[in-house]
PDB file as gemmi writes it, atoms N, CA and C in Angstrom:
CRYST1    1.000    1.000    1.000  90.00  90.00  90.00 P 1                      
ATOM      1  N   MET A   1     154.918  44.461  68.922  1.00  0.00           N  
ATOM      2  CA  MET A   1     153.535  44.871  68.889  1.00  0.00           C  
ATOM      3  C   MET A   1     153.326  45.813  67.707  1.00  0.00           C  
ATOM      4  N   SER A   2     152.186  45.673  67.095  1.00  0.00           N  
ATOM      5  CA  SER A   2     151.892  46.537  65.960  1.00  0.00           C  
ATOM      6  C   SER A   2     150.594  47.291  66.208  1.00  0.00           C  
ATOM      7  N   VAL A   3     150.452  48.375  65.476  1.00  0.00           N  
ATOM      8  CA  VAL A   3     149.262  49.202  65.622  1.00  0.00           C  
ATOM      9  C   VAL A   3     148.672  49.446  64.245  1.00  0.00           C  
ATOM     10  N   ASP A   4     147.410  49.133  64.094  1.00  0.00           N  
ATOM     11  CA  ASP A   4     146.669  49.379  62.869  1.00  0.00           C  
ATOM     12  C   ASP A   4     146.120  50.805  62.945  1.00  0.00           C  
ATOM     13  N   GLN A   5     146.791  51.750  62.272  1.00  0.00           N  
ATOM     14  CA  GLN A   5     146.378  53.151  62.333  1.00  0.00           C  
ATOM     15  C   GLN A   5     144.966  53.331  61.781  1.00  0.00           C  
ATOM     16  N   GLY A   6     144.584  52.529  60.799  1.00  0.00           N  
ATOM     17  CA  GLY A   6     143.223  52.578  60.283  1.00  0.00           C  
ATOM     18  C   GLY A   6     142.202  52.251  61.362  1.00  0.00           C  
ATOM     19  N   LEU A   7     142.529  51.280  62.219  1.00  0.00           N  
ATOM     20  CA  LEU A   7     141.644  50.937  63.340  1.00  0.00           C  
ATOM     21  C   LEU A   7     141.572  52.087  64.332  1.00  0.00           C  
ATOM     22  N   VAL A   8     142.715  52.678  64.647  1.00  0.00           N  
ATOM     23  CA  VAL A   8     142.742  53.818  65.574  1.00  0.00           C  
ATOM     24  C   VAL A   8     141.865  54.944  65.031  1.00  0.00           C  
ATOM     25  N   ASP A   9     141.984  55.238  63.747  1.00  0.00           N  
ATOM     26  CA  ASP A   9     141.186  56.300  63.130  1.00  0.00           C  
ATOM     27  C   ASP A   9     139.704  55.957  63.125  1.00  0.00           C  
ATOM     28  N   ARG A  10     139.360  54.706  62.823  1.00  0.00           N  
ATOM     29  CA  ARG A  10     137.959  54.270  62.794  1.00  0.00           C  
ATOM     30  C   ARG A  10     137.344  54.386  64.188  1.00  0.00           C  
ATOM     31  N   VAL A  11     138.070  53.953  65.206  1.00  0.00           N  
ATOM     32  CA  VAL A  11     137.565  54.041  66.575  1.00  0.00           C  
ATOM     33  C   VAL A  11     137.379  55.503  66.976  1.00  0.00           C  
ATOM     34  N   ALA A  12     138.298  56.372  66.577  1.00  0.00           N  
ATOM     35  CA  ALA A  12     138.154  57.809  66.873  1.00  0.00           C  
ATOM     36  C   ALA A  12     136.874  58.360  66.252  1.00  0.00           C  
ATOM     37  N   ASP A  13     136.577  57.949  65.027  1.00  0.00           N  
ATOM     38  CA  ASP A  13     135.335  58.386  64.378  1.00  0.00           C  
ATOM     39  C   ASP A  13     134.108  57.873  65.130  1.00  0.00           C  
ATOM     40  N   MET A  14     134.174  56.622  65.597  1.00  0.00           N  
ATOM     41  CA  MET A  14     133.016  56.032  66.274  1.00  0.00           C  
ATOM     42  C   MET A  14     132.803  56.611  67.674  1.00  0.00           C  
ATOM     43  N   ILE A  15     133.872  57.024  68.357  1.00  0.00           N  
ATOM     44  CA  ILE A  15     133.744  57.552  69.717  1.00  0.00           C  
ATOM     45  C   ILE A  15     133.365  59.035  69.704  1.00  0.00           C  
ATOM     46  N   ALA A  16     133.576  59.720  68.587  1.00  0.00           N  
ATOM     47  CA  ALA A  16     133.356  61.170  68.505  1.00  0.00           C  
ATOM     48  C   ALA A  16     131.979  61.628  68.997  1.00  0.00           C  
ATOM     49  N   PRO A  17     130.887  60.888  68.765  1.00  0.00           N  
ATOM     50  CA  PRO A  17     129.598  61.345  69.312  1.00  0.00           C  
ATOM     51  C   PRO A  17     129.566  61.383  70.841  1.00  0.00           C  
ATOM     52  N   LEU A  18     130.500  60.699  71.496  1.00  0.00           N  
ATOM     53  CA  LEU A  18     130.519  60.659  72.960  1.00  0.00           C  
ATOM     54  C   LEU A  18     131.471  61.679  73.566  1.00  0.00           C  
ATOM     55  N   GLY A  19     132.356  62.272  72.763  1.00  0.00           N  
ATOM     56  CA  GLY A  19     133.319  63.237  73.276  1.00  0.00           C  
ATOM     57  C   GLY A  19     134.471  63.419  72.314  1.00  0.00           C  
ATOM     58  N   VAL A  20     135.472  64.153  72.764  1.00  0.00           N  
ATOM     59  CA  VAL A  20     136.627  64.465  71.918  1.00  0.00           C  
ATOM     60  C   VAL A  20     137.647  63.323  71.986  1.00  0.00           C  
ATOM     61  N   PRO A  21     137.903  62.671  70.835  1.00  0.00           N  
ATOM     62  CA  PRO A  21     138.858  61.568  70.833  1.00  0.00           C  
ATOM     63  C   PRO A  21     140.300  62.056  70.737  1.00  0.00           C  
ATOM     64  N   SER A  22     141.197  61.298  71.352  1.00  0.00           N  
ATOM     65  CA  SER A  22     142.629  61.530  71.200  1.00  0.00           C  
ATOM     66  C   SER A  22     143.325  60.198  71.447  1.00  0.00           C  
ATOM     67  N   SER A  23     144.614  60.160  71.140  1.00  0.00           N  
ATOM     68  CA  SER A  23     145.367  58.924  71.339  1.00  0.00           C  
ATOM     69  C   SER A  23     146.824  59.248  71.607  1.00  0.00           C  
ATOM     70  N   ARG A  24     147.517  58.264  72.190  1.00  0.00           N  
ATOM     71  CA  ARG A  24     148.930  58.429  72.485  1.00  0.00           C  
ATOM     72  C   ARG A  24     149.602  57.056  72.428  1.00  0.00           C  
ATOM     73  N   ARG A  25     150.734  57.004  71.737  1.00  0.00           N  
ATOM     74  CA  ARG A  25     151.493  55.753  71.685  1.00  0.00           C  
ATOM     75  C   ARG A  25     152.081  55.458  73.059  1.00  0.00           C  
ATOM     76  N   MET A  26     151.916  54.205  73.468  1.00  0.00           N  
ATOM     77  CA  MET A  26     152.469  53.769  74.750  1.00  0.00           C  
ATOM     78  C   MET A  26     152.824  52.294  74.663  1.00  0.00           C  
ATOM     79  N   MET A  27     154.000  51.926  75.117  1.00  0.00           N  
ATOM     80  CA  MET A  27     154.442  50.537  75.229  1.00  0.00           C  
ATOM     81  C   MET A  27     154.176  49.714  73.973  1.00  0.00           C  
ATOM     82  N   GLY A  28     154.413  50.266  72.823  1.00  0.00           N  
ATOM     83  CA  GLY A  28     154.239  49.522  71.581  1.00  0.00           C  
ATOM     84  C   GLY A  28     152.824  49.509  71.046  1.00  0.00           C  
ATOM     85  N   GLY A  29     151.890  50.048  71.791  1.00  0.00           N  
ATOM     86  CA  GLY A  29     150.495  50.132  71.364  1.00  0.00           C  
ATOM     87  C   GLY A  29     150.048  51.574  71.376  1.00  0.00           C  
ATOM     88  N   VAL A  30     148.747  51.770  71.373  1.00  0.00           N  
ATOM     89  CA  VAL A  30     148.174  53.112  71.427  1.00  0.00           C  
ATOM     90  C   VAL A  30     147.092  53.123  72.499  1.00  0.00           C  
ATOM     91  N   THR A  31     147.136  54.116  73.382  1.00  0.00           N  
ATOM     92  CA  THR A  31     146.063  54.317  74.345  1.00  0.00           C  
ATOM     93  C   THR A  31     145.094  55.319  73.749  1.00  0.00           C  
ATOM     94  N   LEU A  32     143.797  54.997  73.820  1.00  0.00           N  
ATOM     95  CA  LEU A  32     142.751  55.852  73.272  1.00  0.00           C  
ATOM     96  C   LEU A  32     142.023  56.565  74.404  1.00  0.00           C  
ATOM     97  N   TYR A  33     141.728  57.849  74.165  1.00  0.00           N  
ATOM     98  CA  TYR A  33     141.084  58.688  75.165  1.00  0.00           C  
ATOM     99  C   TYR A  33     139.822  59.311  74.574  1.00  0.00           C  
ATOM    100  N   CYS A  34     138.864  59.593  75.445  1.00  0.00           N  
ATOM    101  CA  CYS A  34     137.676  60.368  75.077  1.00  0.00           C  
ATOM    102  C   CYS A  34     137.525  61.432  76.154  1.00  0.00           C  
ATOM    103  N   ASP A  35     137.610  62.682  75.757  1.00  0.00           N  
ATOM    104  CA  ASP A  35     137.593  63.798  76.709  1.00  0.00           C  
ATOM    105  C   ASP A  35     138.668  63.616  77.789  1.00  0.00           C  
ATOM    106  N   GLY A  36     139.816  63.087  77.396  1.00  0.00           N  
ATOM    107  CA  GLY A  36     140.928  62.919  78.320  1.00  0.00           C  
ATOM    108  C   GLY A  36     140.862  61.673  79.184  1.00  0.00           C  
ATOM    109  N   ILE A  37     139.804  60.886  79.073  1.00  0.00           N  
ATOM    110  CA  ILE A  37     139.637  59.668  79.866  1.00  0.00           C  
ATOM    111  C   ILE A  37     140.115  58.473  79.051  1.00  0.00           C  
ATOM    112  N   PRO A  38     141.083  57.704  79.553  1.00  0.00           N  
ATOM    113  CA  PRO A  38     141.497  56.501  78.813  1.00  0.00           C  
ATOM    114  C   PRO A  38     140.382  55.463  78.862  1.00  0.00           C  
ATOM    115  N   TYR A  39     140.004  54.957  77.683  1.00  0.00           N  
ATOM    116  CA  TYR A  39     138.911  53.985  77.628  1.00  0.00           C  
ATOM    117  C   TYR A  39     139.269  52.745  76.818  1.00  0.00           C  
ATOM    118  N   ALA A  40     140.369  52.758  76.083  1.00  0.00           N  
ATOM    119  CA  ALA A  40     140.716  51.608  75.260  1.00  0.00           C  
ATOM    120  C   ALA A  40     142.187  51.665  74.873  1.00  0.00           C  
ATOM    121  N   ILE A  41     142.685  50.524  74.402  1.00  0.00           N  
ATOM    122  CA  ILE A  41     144.003  50.455  73.803  1.00  0.00           C  
ATOM    123  C   ILE A  41     143.890  49.671  72.500  1.00  0.00           C  
ATOM    124  N   VAL A  42     144.803  49.952  71.590  1.00  0.00           N  
ATOM    125  CA  VAL A  42     144.958  49.142  70.383  1.00  0.00           C  
ATOM    126  C   VAL A  42     146.338  48.531  70.479  1.00  0.00           C  
ATOM    127  N   ASP A  43     146.378  47.210  70.405  1.00  0.00           N  
ATOM    128  CA  ASP A  43     147.628  46.485  70.510  1.00  0.00           C  
ATOM    129  C   ASP A  43     147.523  45.240  69.642  1.00  0.00           C  
ATOM    130  N   ASP A  44     148.578  44.945  68.925  1.00  0.00           N  
ATOM    131  CA  ASP A  44     148.566  43.805  68.000  1.00  0.00           C  
ATOM    132  C   ASP A  44     147.341  43.846  67.093  1.00  0.00           C  
ATOM    133  N   ASP A  45     147.004  45.029  66.648  1.00  0.00           N  
ATOM    134  CA  ASP A  45     145.895  45.256  65.713  1.00  0.00           C  
ATOM    135  C   ASP A  45     144.537  44.824  66.265  1.00  0.00           C  
ATOM    136  N   LEU A  46     144.403  44.821  67.581  1.00  0.00           N  
ATOM    137  CA  LEU A  46     143.139  44.501  68.232  1.00  0.00           C  
ATOM    138  C   LEU A  46     142.734  45.643  69.156  1.00  0.00           C  
ATOM    139  N   LEU A  47     141.432  45.813  69.325  1.00  0.00           N  
ATOM    140  CA  LEU A  47     140.876  46.822  70.221  1.00  0.00           C  
ATOM    141  C   LEU A  47     140.547  46.175  71.555  1.00  0.00           C  
ATOM    142  N   TRP A  48     141.006  46.823  72.622  1.00  0.00           N  
ATOM    143  CA  TRP A  48     140.761  46.356  73.982  1.00  0.00           C  
ATOM    144  C   TRP A  48     140.122  47.492  74.766  1.00  0.00           C  
ATOM    145  N   PHE A  49     138.961  47.245  75.376  1.00  0.00           N  
ATOM    146  CA  PHE A  49     138.242  48.257  76.153  1.00  0.00           C  
ATOM    147  C   PHE A  49     138.597  48.165  77.633  1.00  0.00           C  
ATOM    148  N   LYS A  50     138.639  49.314  78.301  1.00  0.00           N  
ATOM    149  CA  LYS A  50     138.901  49.373  79.739  1.00  0.00           C  
ATOM    150  C   LYS A  50     137.763  48.691  80.491  1.00  0.00           C  
ATOM    151  N   ALA A  51     138.128  47.958  81.527  1.00  0.00           N  
ATOM    152  CA  ALA A  51     137.149  47.263  82.364  1.00  0.00           C  
ATOM    153  C   ALA A  51     137.546  47.439  83.824  1.00  0.00           C  
ATOM    154  N   ASP A  52     136.655  47.081  84.704  1.00  0.00           N  
ATOM    155  CA  ASP A  52     136.945  47.100  86.134  1.00  0.00           C  
ATOM    156  C   ASP A  52     135.985  46.148  86.837  1.00  0.00           C  
ATOM    157  N   ALA A  53     136.093  46.077  88.142  1.00  0.00           N  
ATOM    158  CA  ALA A  53     135.262  45.142  88.902  1.00  0.00           C  
ATOM    159  C   ALA A  53     133.774  45.391  88.684  1.00  0.00           C  
ATOM    160  N   ALA A  54     133.395  46.651  88.510  1.00  0.00           N  
ATOM    161  CA  ALA A  54     131.982  46.979  88.317  1.00  0.00           C  
ATOM    162  C   ALA A  54     131.441  46.503  86.971  1.00  0.00           C  
ATOM    163  N   SER A  55     132.313  46.345  85.988  1.00  0.00           N  
ATOM    164  CA  SER A  55     131.860  45.947  84.652  1.00  0.00           C  
ATOM    165  C   SER A  55     132.271  44.535  84.253  1.00  0.00           C  
ATOM    166  N   ASP A  56     133.084  43.876  85.072  1.00  0.00           N  
ATOM    167  CA  ASP A  56     133.604  42.554  84.708  1.00  0.00           C  
ATOM    168  C   ASP A  56     132.513  41.551  84.360  1.00  0.00           C  
ATOM    169  N   ALA A  57     131.405  41.555  85.066  1.00  0.00           N  
ATOM    170  CA  ALA A  57     130.345  40.573  84.795  1.00  0.00           C  
ATOM    171  C   ALA A  57     129.808  40.712  83.371  1.00  0.00           C  
ATOM    172  N   GLN A  58     129.667  41.946  82.891  1.00  0.00           N  
ATOM    173  CA  GLN A  58     129.177  42.154  81.525  1.00  0.00           C  
ATOM    174  C   GLN A  58     130.196  41.673  80.496  1.00  0.00           C  
ATOM    175  N   TRP A  59     131.480  41.947  80.756  1.00  0.00           N  
ATOM    176  CA  TRP A  59     132.528  41.484  79.843  1.00  0.00           C  
ATOM    177  C   TRP A  59     132.600  39.965  79.849  1.00  0.00           C  
ATOM    178  N   ASP A  60     132.496  39.367  81.047  1.00  0.00           N  
ATOM    179  CA  ASP A  60     132.518  37.908  81.140  1.00  0.00           C  
ATOM    180  C   ASP A  60     131.357  37.296  80.366  1.00  0.00           C  
ATOM    181  N   ALA A  61     130.170  37.874  80.500  1.00  0.00           N  
ATOM    182  CA  ALA A  61     128.984  37.355  79.804  1.00  0.00           C  
ATOM    183  C   ALA A  61     129.162  37.413  78.289  1.00  0.00           C  
ATOM    184  N   ALA A  62     129.916  38.397  77.816  1.00  0.00           N  
ATOM    185  CA  ALA A  62     130.159  38.537  76.373  1.00  0.00           C  
ATOM    186  C   ALA A  62     131.325  37.667  75.903  1.00  0.00           C  
ATOM    187  N   GLY A  63     131.997  37.013  76.841  1.00  0.00           N  
ATOM    188  CA  GLY A  63     133.144  36.177  76.478  1.00  0.00           C  
ATOM    189  C   GLY A  63     134.383  36.975  76.119  1.00  0.00           C  
ATOM    190  N   ALA A  64     134.466  38.221  76.597  1.00  0.00           N  
ATOM    191  CA  ALA A  64     135.590  39.109  76.274  1.00  0.00           C  
ATOM    192  C   ALA A  64     136.782  38.786  77.178  1.00  0.00           C  
ATOM    193  N   VAL A  65     137.839  38.273  76.575  1.00  0.00           N  
ATOM    194  CA  VAL A  65     139.015  37.881  77.350  1.00  0.00           C  
ATOM    195  C   VAL A  65     139.773  39.103  77.858  1.00  0.00           C  
ATOM    196  N   ARG A  66     140.470  38.893  78.958  1.00  0.00           N  
ATOM    197  CA  ARG A  66     141.277  39.944  79.586  1.00  0.00           C  
ATOM    198  C   ARG A  66     142.598  40.100  78.827  1.00  0.00           C  
ATOM    199  N   PHE A  67     143.073  41.328  78.704  1.00  0.00           N  
ATOM    200  CA  PHE A  67     144.356  41.621  78.071  1.00  0.00           C  
ATOM    201  C   PHE A  67     145.468  41.006  78.913  1.00  0.00           C  
ATOM    202  N   SER A  68     146.350  40.272  78.271  1.00  0.00           N  
ATOM    203  CA  SER A  68     147.485  39.689  78.988  1.00  0.00           C  
ATOM    204  C   SER A  68     148.749  39.839  78.154  1.00  0.00           C  
ATOM    205  N   TYR A  69     149.874  39.780  78.834  1.00  0.00           N  
ATOM    206  CA  TYR A  69     151.170  39.894  78.172  1.00  0.00           C  
ATOM    207  C   TYR A  69     152.208  39.179  79.028  1.00  0.00           C  
ATOM    208  N   GLU A  70     153.339  38.879  78.420  1.00  0.00           N  
ATOM    209  CA  GLU A  70     154.429  38.215  79.133  1.00  0.00           C  
ATOM    210  C   GLU A  70     155.373  39.256  79.722  1.00  0.00           C  
ATOM    211  N   ARG A  71     155.735  39.042  80.992  1.00  0.00           N  
ATOM    212  CA  ARG A  71     156.684  39.932  81.660  1.00  0.00           C  
ATOM    213  C   ARG A  71     157.530  39.106  82.622  1.00  0.00           C  
ATOM    214  N   ASP A  72     158.817  39.145  82.408  1.00  0.00           N  
ATOM    215  CA  ASP A  72     159.758  38.390  83.253  1.00  0.00           C  
ATOM    216  C   ASP A  72     159.393  36.917  83.322  1.00  0.00           C  
ATOM    217  N   GLY A  73     158.984  36.349  82.187  1.00  0.00           N  
ATOM    218  CA  GLY A  73     158.661  34.937  82.125  1.00  0.00           C  
ATOM    219  C   GLY A  73     157.322  34.552  82.713  1.00  0.00           C  
ATOM    220  N   LYS A  74     156.535  35.552  83.109  1.00  0.00           N  
ATOM    221  CA  LYS A  74     155.226  35.286  83.696  1.00  0.00           C  
ATOM    222  C   LYS A  74     154.147  36.022  82.903  1.00  0.00           C  
ATOM    223  N   THR A  75     152.935  35.540  82.989  1.00  0.00           N  
ATOM    224  CA  THR A  75     151.812  36.199  82.332  1.00  0.00           C  
ATOM    225  C   THR A  75     151.215  37.238  83.272  1.00  0.00           C  
ATOM    226  N   ALA A  76     151.123  38.461  82.785  1.00  0.00           N  
ATOM    227  CA  ALA A  76     150.515  39.554  83.539  1.00  0.00           C  
ATOM    228  C   ALA A  76     149.241  39.981  82.813  1.00  0.00           C  
ATOM    229  N   THR A  77     148.313  40.578  83.546  1.00  0.00           N  
ATOM    230  CA  THR A  77     147.073  41.057  82.934  1.00  0.00           C  
ATOM    231  C   THR A  77     146.853  42.518  83.274  1.00  0.00           C  
ATOM    232  N   MET A  78     146.018  43.148  82.468  1.00  0.00           N  
ATOM    233  CA  MET A  78     145.600  44.539  82.696  1.00  0.00           C  
ATOM    234  C   MET A  78     144.080  44.578  82.642  1.00  0.00           C  
ATOM    235  N   ASN A  79     143.486  45.617  83.189  1.00  0.00           N  
ATOM    236  CA  ASN A  79     142.032  45.758  83.213  1.00  0.00           C  
ATOM    237  C   ASN A  79     141.492  46.251  81.878  1.00  0.00           C  
ATOM    238  N   TYR A  80     141.750  45.489  80.843  1.00  0.00           N  
ATOM    239  CA  TYR A  80     141.203  45.756  79.513  1.00  0.00           C  
ATOM    240  C   TYR A  80     140.658  44.447  78.980  1.00  0.00           C  
ATOM    241  N   ARG A  81     139.556  44.527  78.228  1.00  0.00           N  
ATOM    242  CA  ARG A  81     138.920  43.343  77.649  1.00  0.00           C  
ATOM    243  C   ARG A  81     138.861  43.479  76.137  1.00  0.00           C  
ATOM    244  N   ARG A  82     139.027  42.351  75.455  1.00  0.00           N  
ATOM    245  CA  ARG A  82     138.988  42.364  73.993  1.00  0.00           C  
ATOM    246  C   ARG A  82     137.604  42.755  73.521  1.00  0.00           C  
ATOM    247  N   ALA A  83     137.568  43.671  72.575  1.00  0.00           N  
ATOM    248  CA  ALA A  83     136.293  44.155  72.028  1.00  0.00           C  
ATOM    249  C   ALA A  83     135.571  43.021  71.308  1.00  0.00           C  
ATOM    250  N   PRO A  84     134.284  42.872  71.552  1.00  0.00           N  
ATOM    251  CA  PRO A  84     133.509  41.878  70.801  1.00  0.00           C  
ATOM    252  C   PRO A  84     133.594  42.178  69.300  1.00  0.00           C  
ATOM    253  N   ASP A  85     133.648  41.125  68.488  1.00  0.00           N  
ATOM    254  CA  ASP A  85     133.834  41.279  67.047  1.00  0.00           C  
ATOM    255  C   ASP A  85     132.809  42.191  66.389  1.00  0.00           C  
ATOM    256  N   ASP A  86     131.556  42.157  66.845  1.00  0.00           N  
ATOM    257  CA  ASP A  86     130.520  42.938  66.172  1.00  0.00           C  
ATOM    258  C   ASP A  86     130.623  44.438  66.432  1.00  0.00           C  
ATOM    259  N   CYS A  87     131.453  44.859  67.371  1.00  0.00           N  
ATOM    260  CA  CYS A  87     131.565  46.301  67.614  1.00  0.00           C  
ATOM    261  C   CYS A  87     132.397  47.005  66.553  1.00  0.00           C  
ATOM    262  N   TYR A  88     133.154  46.257  65.754  1.00  0.00           N  
ATOM    263  CA  TYR A  88     133.955  46.859  64.693  1.00  0.00           C  
ATOM    264  C   TYR A  88     133.089  47.359  63.536  1.00  0.00           C  
ATOM    265  N   ASP A  89     131.939  46.730  63.344  1.00  0.00           N  
ATOM    266  CA  ASP A  89     131.092  47.042  62.190  1.00  0.00           C  
ATOM    267  C   ASP A  89     129.772  47.707  62.539  1.00  0.00           C  
ATOM    268  N   ASP A  90     129.419  47.735  63.793  1.00  0.00           N  
ATOM    269  CA  ASP A  90     128.113  48.247  64.201  1.00  0.00           C  
ATOM    270  C   ASP A  90     128.317  49.372  65.211  1.00  0.00           C  
ATOM    271  N   ASP A  91     128.023  50.587  64.801  1.00  0.00           N  
ATOM    272  CA  ASP A  91     128.255  51.750  65.662  1.00  0.00           C  
ATOM    273  C   ASP A  91     127.478  51.671  66.975  1.00  0.00           C  
ATOM    274  N   ASP A  92     126.263  51.138  66.946  1.00  0.00           N  
ATOM    275  CA  ASP A  92     125.471  51.029  68.175  1.00  0.00           C  
ATOM    276  C   ASP A  92     126.092  50.043  69.150  1.00  0.00           C  
ATOM    277  N   VAL A  93     126.563  48.916  68.650  1.00  0.00           N  
ATOM    278  CA  VAL A  93     127.231  47.928  69.504  1.00  0.00           C  
ATOM    279  C   VAL A  93     128.528  48.523  70.038  1.00  0.00           C  
ATOM    280  N   PHE A  94     129.280  49.182  69.171  1.00  0.00           N  
ATOM    281  CA  PHE A  94     130.506  49.841  69.609  1.00  0.00           C  
ATOM    282  C   PHE A  94     130.199  50.822  70.742  1.00  0.00           C  
ATOM    283  N   ARG A  95     129.186  51.642  70.552  1.00  0.00           N  
ATOM    284  CA  ARG A  95     128.845  52.674  71.537  1.00  0.00           C  
ATOM    285  C   ARG A  95     128.509  52.036  72.893  1.00  0.00           C  
ATOM    286  N   HIS A  96     127.786  50.920  72.873  1.00  0.00           N  
ATOM    287  CA  HIS A  96     127.450  50.237  74.129  1.00  0.00           C  
ATOM    288  C   HIS A  96     128.729  49.883  74.901  1.00  0.00           C  
ATOM    289  N   TRP A  97     129.668  49.207  74.229  1.00  0.00           N  
ATOM    290  CA  TRP A  97     130.892  48.788  74.899  1.00  0.00           C  
ATOM    291  C   TRP A  97     131.793  49.970  75.234  1.00  0.00           C  
ATOM    292  N   ALA A  98     131.829  50.968  74.366  1.00  0.00           N  
ATOM    293  CA  ALA A  98     132.639  52.160  74.631  1.00  0.00           C  
ATOM    294  C   ALA A  98     132.117  52.907  75.854  1.00  0.00           C  
ATOM    295  N   GLU A  99     130.804  53.005  75.994  1.00  0.00           N  
ATOM    296  CA  GLU A  99     130.237  53.681  77.167  1.00  0.00           C  
ATOM    297  C   GLU A  99     130.571  52.924  78.449  1.00  0.00           C  
ATOM    298  N   LEU A 100     130.546  51.598  78.386  1.00  0.00           N  
ATOM    299  CA  LEU A 100     130.927  50.785  79.535  1.00  0.00           C  
ATOM    300  C   LEU A 100     132.395  51.033  79.887  1.00  0.00           C  
ATOM    301  N   ALA A 101     133.249  51.106  78.866  1.00  0.00           N  
ATOM    302  CA  ALA A 101     134.677  51.352  79.069  1.00  0.00           C  
ATOM    303  C   ALA A 101     134.923  52.766  79.597  1.00  0.00           C  
ATOM    304  N   LEU A 102     134.202  53.749  79.069  1.00  0.00           N  
ATOM    305  CA  LEU A 102     134.343  55.125  79.559  1.00  0.00           C  
ATOM    306  C   LEU A 102     133.947  55.226  81.027  1.00  0.00           C  
ATOM    307  N   ALA A 103     132.899  54.523  81.410  1.00  0.00           N  
ATOM    308  CA  ALA A 103     132.481  54.532  82.813  1.00  0.00           C  
ATOM    309  C   ALA A 103     133.592  53.955  83.695  1.00  0.00           C  
ATOM    310  N   ALA A 104     134.230  52.879  83.249  1.00  0.00           N  
ATOM    311  CA  ALA A 104     135.353  52.303  84.001  1.00  0.00           C  
ATOM    312  C   ALA A 104     136.510  53.299  84.068  1.00  0.00           C  
ATOM    313  N   GLY A 105     136.776  53.992  82.963  1.00  0.00           N  
ATOM    314  CA  GLY A 105     137.831  55.004  82.941  1.00  0.00           C  
ATOM    315  C   GLY A 105     137.540  56.152  83.889  1.00  0.00           C  
ATOM    316  N   ARG A 106     136.291  56.562  83.948  1.00  0.00           N  
ATOM    317  CA  ARG A 106     135.913  57.657  84.864  1.00  0.00           C  
ATOM    318  C   ARG A 106     136.048  57.221  86.324  1.00  0.00           C  
ATOM    319  N   ARG A 107     135.664  55.978  86.613  1.00  0.00           N  
ATOM    320  CA  ARG A 107     135.809  55.484  87.990  1.00  0.00           C  
ATOM    321  C   ARG A 107     137.283  55.420  88.384  1.00  0.00           C  
ATOM    322  N   ALA A 108     138.131  54.983  87.469  1.00  0.00           N  
ATOM    323  CA  ALA A 108     139.571  54.917  87.755  1.00  0.00           C  
ATOM    324  C   ALA A 108     140.131  56.318  87.983  1.00  0.00           C  
ATOM    325  N   ALA A 109     139.704  57.278  87.173  1.00  0.00           N  
ATOM    326  CA  ALA A 109     140.180  58.661  87.342  1.00  0.00           C  
ATOM    327  C   ALA A 109     139.724  59.227  88.673  1.00  0.00           C  
ATOM    328  N   ALA A 110     138.492  58.932  89.077  1.00  0.00           N  
ATOM    329  CA  ALA A 110     137.972  59.429  90.347  1.00  0.00           C  
ATOM    330  C   ALA A 110     138.756  58.832  91.520  1.00  0.00           C  
ATOM    331  N   LYS A 111     139.107  57.551  91.441  1.00  0.00           N  
ATOM    332  CA  LYS A 111     139.902  56.911  92.495  1.00  0.00           C  
ATOM    333  C   LYS A 111     141.280  57.553  92.584  1.00  0.00           C  
ATOM    334  N   LYS A 112     141.868  57.824  91.412  1.00  0.00           N  
ATOM    335  CA  LYS A 112     143.199  58.424  91.378  1.00  0.00           C  
ATOM    336  C   LYS A 112     143.167  59.816  91.993  1.00  0.00           C  
ATOM    337  N   THR A 113     142.144  60.590  91.696  1.00  0.00           N  
ATOM    338  CA  THR A 113     141.998  61.935  92.254  1.00  0.00           C  
ATOM    339  C   THR A 113     141.798  61.868  93.766  1.00  0.00           C  
ATOM    340  N   ALA A 114     140.995  60.923  94.231  1.00  0.00           N  
ATOM    341  CA  ALA A 114     140.740  60.782  95.664  1.00  0.00           C  
ATOM    342  C   ALA A 114     142.017  60.415  96.420  1.00  0.00           C  
ATOM    343  N   ARG A 115     142.869  59.587  95.824  1.00  0.00           N  
ATOM    344  CA  ARG A 115     144.127  59.191  96.483  1.00  0.00           C  
ATOM    345  C   ARG A 115     145.086  60.369  96.613  1.00  0.00           C  
ATOM    346  N   ARG A 116     145.023  61.300  95.692  1.00  0.00           N  
ATOM    347  CA  ARG A 116     145.943  62.448  95.729  1.00  0.00           C  
ATOM    348  C   ARG A 116     145.586  63.453  96.805  1.00  0.00           C  
ATOM    349  N   ARG A 117     144.381  63.406  97.289  1.00  0.00           N  
ATOM    350  CA  ARG A 117     143.942  64.387  98.304  1.00  0.00           C  
ATOM    351  C   ARG A 117     144.456  64.090  99.666  1.00  0.00           C  
TER     352      ARG A 117                                                      
END                                                                             
């Protein structure tokens, strides 16, 4: 897996109006955070936004495929969707999808906090 650092930096610039960006290398890719909430990953030089059951219909309507990888000879998936091509060049389009991903990240964090109680 490879990581396009230029893409990571560009996404950090685009997410900055929504909060404080940060990133961390994980499993050969990079996980992207906004105000500590994971909202995207960069893997194989592609941007993948966090998704969940509440947002799946919007991702499906946009034709955004689910992140998948091979593990033990089987295909596994994660709750991330490939960023639509136009979000790389249009800050408003990026912001729309990033906000959807941040909402999914916040819901996941809230579930995790509730389970710990």
